[in-house]
C-alpha positions in Angstrom: 0.0 0.0 0.0 2.8 2.4 0.8 4.5 1.7 -2.5 1.2 2.4 -4.4 0.8 5.7 -2.5 4.4 6.7 -3.2 4.1 5.7 -6.9 0.8 7.6 -7.3 2.3 10.7 -5.6 5.4 10.5 -7.7 3.4 10.2 -11.0 1.3 13.2 -10.0 4.4 15.2 -9.2 5.9 14.4 -12.6 2.6 15.3 -14.4 2.2 18.6 -12.6 5.8 19.6 -13.1 4.8 19.8 -16.7 3.0 23.1 -15.7 6.5 24.6 -15.4 6.9 23.9 -19.1 3.5 25.2 -20.3 3.2 28.2 -22.6 2.3 31.7 -21.3 1.0 33.9 -24.0 3.2 36.8 -24.9 1.7 40.3 -24.5 2.3 42.5 -27.5 3.6 46.0 -26.8 4.1 46.6 -30.5 2.9 43.6 -32.5 4.0 42.4 -35.8 1.3 42.6 -38.5 -0.1 39.4 -40.0 1.9 40.1 -43.2 5.1 40.5 -41.2 4.4 37.3 -39.3 3.7 35.3 -42.5 7.1 36.2 -43.9 9.2 36.6 -40.8 12.8 35.5 -40.8 15.2 35.6 -37.8 18.9 35.2 -38.2 20.1 35.7 -34.6 18.8 35.4 -31.1 20.6 37.3 -28.4 20.0 37.8 -24.7 21.0 40.0 -21.9 19.7 41.1 -18.6 18.8 44.2 -16.7 21.6 45.4 -14.4 19.8 44.3 -11.2 19.0 40.8 -12.4 21.2 38.0 -11.1 21.7 35.6 -14.0 24.9 34.1 -15.5 25.9 34.5 -19.2 25.7 30.7 -19.4 22.1 30.8 -18.2 21.2 33.5 -20.8 22.9 31.5 -23.5 21.0 28.4 -22.5 17.7 30.3 -22.7 18.6 31.7 -26.1 19.5 28.1 -27.4 16.2 26.8 -26.0 14.2 29.5 -27.8 16.0 28.8 -31.0 15.3 25.1 -30.7 11.6 25.6 -30.2 11.4 28.0 -33.1 13.2 25.5 -35.3 10.7 22.8 -34.3 7.4 24.8 -34.4 8.3 27.2 -37.2 11.1 25.7 -39.3 11.1 28.4 -42.0 11.6 31.2 -39.5 15.2 30.7 -38.5 17.6 31.5 -41.4 21.3 31.8 -42.1 22.5 35.3 -41.3 23.9 35.6 -44.8 20.4 35.3 -46.4 19.8 39.0 -46.2 17.2 41.1 -44.4 16.3 39.0 -41.4 15.4 40.2 -37.9 17.4 39.7 -34.7 15.4 38.6 -31.7 16.6 40.3 -28.5 15.6 38.8 -25.2 16.1 41.3 -22.3 15.6 39.5 -19.0 13.9 41.8 -16.5 13.4 39.3 -13.7 15.0 36.0 -13.0 14.0 34.6 -9.6 15.0 31.0 -8.8 12.7 30.9 -5.8 13.1 28.4 -3.0 12.3 24.7 -3.4 11.9 24.4 0.4 9.4 27.3 0.5 7.5 25.8 -2.4 7.3 22.5 -0.6 5.8 24.2 2.5 3.0 26.0 0.8 1.6 26.9 -2.6 2.6 30.4 -3.6 5.8 30.6 -1.5 9.2 30.4 -3.2 7.9 31.1 -6.7 10.1 30.9 -9.7 9.8 33.9 -12.1 11.3 34.6 -15.5 10.2 37.9 -17.2 11.6 39.5 -20.3 11.0 42.1 -23.0 11.5 40.4 -26.4 12.3 42.8 -29.3 12.4 41.9 -33.0 14.9 44.3 -34.5 15.5 45.1 -38.2 19.1 45.2 -39.6 19.0 49.0 -39.5 18.4 48.9 -35.7 14.7 49.9 -35.8 12.1 47.8 -34.0 9.7 45.6 -35.9 7.9 44.4 -32.8 8.1 44.1 -29.0 6.5 41.7 -26.6 6.5 41.0 -22.8 6.9 37.4 -21.8 6.4 36.2 -18.2 6.6 32.7 -16.8 5.9 32.0 -13.2 5.8 28.7 -11.3 4.0 28.7 -7.9 2.8 25.2 -7.1 3.6 23.8 -3.7 4.1 20.5 -2.0 6.1 17.7 -3.7 5.7 19.3 -7.1 7.1 22.6 -5.9 10.0 20.9 -4.2 11.1 18.9 -7.3 10.6 21.7 -9.9 13.8 23.4 -11.0 14.4 26.8 -12.6 15.5 24.8 -15.7 12.0 23.3 -16.0 10.5 26.9 -16.0 13.1 28.0 -18.5 11.6 25.4 -20.9 8.2 27.0 -20.6 9.6 30.4 -20.9 11.5 29.4 -24.1 8.3 27.9 -25.5 6.4 31.2 -24.7 9.0 33.3 -26.5 8.9 31.0 -29.5 5.1 31.5 -29.5 5.7 35.1 -30.8 6.8 33.9 -34.2 5.0 30.5 -34.3 3.7 29.6 -37.7 -0.1 29.6 -37.4 -1.8 26.7 -39.1 -5.0 27.4 -40.9 -7.8 25.2 -39.7 
């Protein structure tokens, strides 16, 4: 009986950890038009952080790589070789990166939350903005799920959310 309870709780924890990887819809500050979205090409993804945000260059590079990977999967024609011409650069400016506390999350839902917030700009080769979005990803579940969820799990959901900006929409 104890094994069944443990196995059930473990399975539930693994399923709910998937919430950390779910998509949060980006909020357009200056949206790309439908025409721009249908022909969008990105040659570079770069990231940085606000001066008061504690995040390492390796963590920023990891997020950039995850975003690029999700764009390549969901929208294969969007990422192009930089030599192809007039493509945009995606700039991810991290404005909040809070790892939270696994212990606090284990104690109570809402404590020790993980937050990743950014402003994502799509910039033309001449330096002008083509579009700008806010992306926020928060994880606040508690208990066992909160204790086992890592910031890397939330980074996956954040990267999916950023990739959603340029996702090729399928006509249904």
